[in-house]
C-alpha positions in Angstrom: 90.8 74.9 140.2 92.7 72.3 141.8 92.6 70.0 145.2 94.6 72.4 147.3 93.4 75.6 146.1 89.5 74.3 146.4 91.0 73.2 150.2 92.6 76.8 151.3 89.4 78.5 149.5 86.7 76.6 151.7 89.0 76.7 154.7 89.3 80.2 154.5 85.5 80.9 153.6 84.5 79.1 156.5 87.3 79.4 158.7 88.0 76.1 159.4 90.4 73.2 159.6 87.4 70.7 160.5 86.6 67.7 158.4 83.2 65.7 159.3 83.7 61.9 157.7 80.7 60.9 156.3 80.9 57.2 157.6 77.0 55.7 157.6 76.7 52.5 160.1 72.8 51.3 159.9 73.5 50.1 163.4 74.4 53.6 164.9 72.4 55.1 163.2 68.3 56.6 163.8 65.9 54.3 163.3 64.2 54.5 159.4 66.9 57.0 158.5 68.5 56.6 155.0 72.0 56.7 154.0 71.3 59.3 152.0 68.8 61.0 153.9 71.2 60.5 156.8 74.0 62.1 155.1 72.2 65.1 153.3 70.9 65.8 157.0 74.5 66.3 158.2 76.1 67.9 155.5 72.9 70.8 155.5 73.6 70.9 159.4 77.6 71.2 159.1 78.5 72.7 155.8 79.2 76.3 156.9 81.9 74.8 159.6 84.3 72.5 157.2 87.4 72.6 155.2 86.5 69.1 153.5 84.3 66.0 154.0 85.8 62.5 153.5 83.4 59.6 153.4 84.8 56.6 153.5 84.4 53.8 151.1 84.1 50.9 153.1 81.0 51.9 155.0 79.3 52.1 151.4 80.8 49.3 149.8 79.3 47.0 152.7 75.7 48.1 151.9 76.0 46.5 148.0 74.9 48.7 145.5 72.6 50.9 147.6 75.3 52.2 149.3 77.2 53.0 146.2 74.4 54.6 145.2 73.8 56.8 148.3 77.6 57.3 147.6 77.6 59.2 144.3 74.3 61.0 146.0 76.1 62.4 148.9 79.3 63.7 146.5 77.0 64.9 144.4 75.4 67.0 147.1 77.9 68.8 148.6 78.6 71.9 147.9 81.1 72.3 145.0 83.2 74.4 146.8 83.9 71.8 149.8 86.3 69.5 148.8 85.4 65.9 148.7 88.1 62.7 150.1 87.1 59.6 149.1 88.7 57.6 151.9 89.7 53.8 149.8 93.6 53.2 151.0 93.8 52.1 147.3 97.7 50.1 146.6 98.0 48.1 144.2 100.3 47.3 141.2 99.9 49.8 137.3 97.3 48.5 135.7 94.9 47.8 139.4 96.0 51.0 140.5 95.3 53.0 137.2 91.4 51.4 137.4 91.1 52.3 141.2 92.1 55.7 140.3 89.4 56.1 137.4 87.1 54.5 140.1 88.0 57.2 142.1 88.1 60.5 140.5 86.3 60.1 137.3 83.8 57.6 138.1 82.8 58.7 141.9 84.0 62.6 141.6 86.4 63.2 144.7 88.4 65.4 144.7 91.2 63.5 146.5 91.5 59.8 147.6 93.9 58.1 150.7 96.5 55.6 148.9 98.9 53.1 150.6 102.5 53.4 149.4 103.5 49.7 150.2 103.9 48.7 146.6 105.6 51.9 145.7 105.8 54.8 143.2 104.1 52.7 140.2 101.4 52.0 142.8 100.7 55.5 143.4 101.7 57.6 140.2 97.7 56.9 138.4 96.6 58.7 141.3 98.8 61.7 141.1 98.9 62.1 137.4 95.6 63.3 138.3 97.2 66.6 138.9 94.2 68.7 139.7 93.1 65.9 142.6 94.8 65.5 146.1 96.5 62.7 147.0 97.0 61.5 150.8 99.7 59.0 151.3 99.2 56.8 154.4 102.2 57.6 156.6 101.5 57.8 160.4 98.1 56.3 161.1 96.0 56.3 164.3 95.4 52.7 164.8 97.4 51.2 167.6 98.5 48.3 165.3 100.5 51.2 163.1 103.5 50.6 165.3 103.8 47.1 163.6 105.3 48.2 160.8 105.7 52.2 160.2 107.8 52.7 163.4 110.7 49.9 162.7 113.8 51.8 162.1 114.9 51.5 158.4 118.7 51.7 157.1 118.8 55.0 154.8 121.1 55.2 151.4 123.5 57.3 154.0 123.7 54.0 156.9 121.4 56.0 159.0 118.5 54.5 160.1 114.8 56.4 160.4 111.6 55.5 161.2 109.7 53.9 158.1 106.8 56.7 158.2 109.6 59.0 158.0 111.2 57.5 155.0 107.6 57.4 153.8 107.1 61.1 154.2 110.6 62.0 152.5 109.8 59.4 149.6 105.8 61.6 149.1 107.7 64.9 149.4 110.1 63.7 146.3 107.0 62.3 144.2 105.2 65.4 144.9 105.9 67.1 141.4 102.5 68.6 140.8 102.4 69.6 144.2 99.1 67.2 144.7 100.2 64.8 147.7 99.4 64.6 151.2 100.3 63.0 154.1 97.2 61.1 156.3 99.3 61.4 160.2 97.5 60.0 163.0 95.8 62.2 165.9 97.3 60.2 168.2 100.9 59.9 167.7 101.6 64.1 168.5 105.3 63.8 168.6 105.2 62.2 164.9 103.0 64.6 163.5 105.2 67.3 164.8 108.3 65.7 163.2 106.3 65.5 160.1 105.3 69.0 159.8 108.7 70.0 160.5 110.4 68.2 158.2 107.5 68.7 155.4 106.3 72.7 156.3 103.8 72.9 153.6 102.4 69.3 152.8 98.8 69.2 153.5 98.3 66.4 156.6 95.0 65.0 156.7 94.9 64.2 160.4 92.4 61.5 161.8 92.2 60.2 165.6 90.5 63.3 167.4 87.0 62.3 169.4 86.3 58.5 169.6 89.7 57.7 169.2 91.1 60.0 171.2 93.8 62.4 169.9 94.4 65.8 171.8 92.8 68.8 169.7 95.2 71.3 171.2 98.5 69.0 170.1 97.2 68.5 166.7 96.7 72.0 166.0 99.7 73.4 167.5 101.7 70.5 165.4 99.7 70.2 162.9 99.3 73.3 160.9 101.6 74.8 159.0 103.2 78.4 159.0 99.8 80.1 157.8 97.8 78.6 159.8 96.2 75.9 157.2 97.1 73.1 155.6 95.9 70.4 158.4 92.7 68.5 157.6 91.5 67.5 161.0 88.7 64.7 161.1 86.1 63.7 163.1 83.4 60.8 162.2 81.5 59.1 164.7 81.6 61.9 167.4 79.8 64.3 165.0 77.7 62.6 163.0 76.3 60.0 166.2 76.5 62.8 168.7 72.2 61.8 168.7 70.5 58.7 167.4 67.3 60.6 167.9 65.0 62.9 165.5 67.6 65.5 166.3 70.5 64.2 165.1 71.5 66.6 162.2 71.2 69.1 165.1 73.5 67.7 167.6 75.9 67.0 165.1 75.7 70.7 164.2 76.5 71.7 167.7 79.5 68.9 168.4 81.1 70.5 164.7 80.5 74.0 165.8 82.2 73.3 169.1 85.2 71.9 167.7 85.6 74.4 165.0 85.4 76.8 167.8 88.0 74.7 169.9 90.3 74.6 166.7 90.2 78.3 166.1 90.9 79.2 169.7 94.0 76.6 169.3 95.1 78.5 166.3 94.5 81.9 167.2 97.2 81.4 170.0 99.7 80.5 167.9 99.8 83.7 166.0 98.9 86.1 168.5 
């Protein structure tokens, strides 16, 4: 089963477009709870509510070998029918990119990852050669500094001008020969999300930026899903996993995740009614 099939199956089984970001920060976690113990409790509390999980590698790498061990345990613990996206944002020249791809897919066993397209096709190719894995290319990210480059107007071969993020999306669609490429498009830029979905109607979109970053959930659903109301992976991290710092942190995470899942599905229902 390839990544897109696994994602679609999880979406339909759990009736969910919600992705939980597993980004453990000891400063925000309950006291005396280990990284894997924390993730394990969150997973057990939310596994029936999600279409995917997304650990951000930075939070594990920052903790050294202990963090990486916890990451491997976490990936292994997630149910086999729920895809796991390694948020790594890798992007480098050919040989280095090959090593990154092996690390992400062969060593850490992620179902998908995020990559940075700034170095061009040869930095992406080693990832997409894993044809059963998903590759999400950064396109229009949710951070405020995204405008520094992603909104720059660039001259095309037809001598027209389009924002850089549109050209990234276009290149991604041209590279998508195995059907395993998706785009990262932030919830904080709904008009850009609408434009990208219109231009790329069936490409999976990983959409961070709701919750703590302030993205509007109704707009994300309206503009992010495909014609079947799928292929949008709506990520929330801090809002869910840090819903409580007490002993009830897992139960609190479930309450928030369940509420988000319900809100998303209510908005989906309005699109098909």
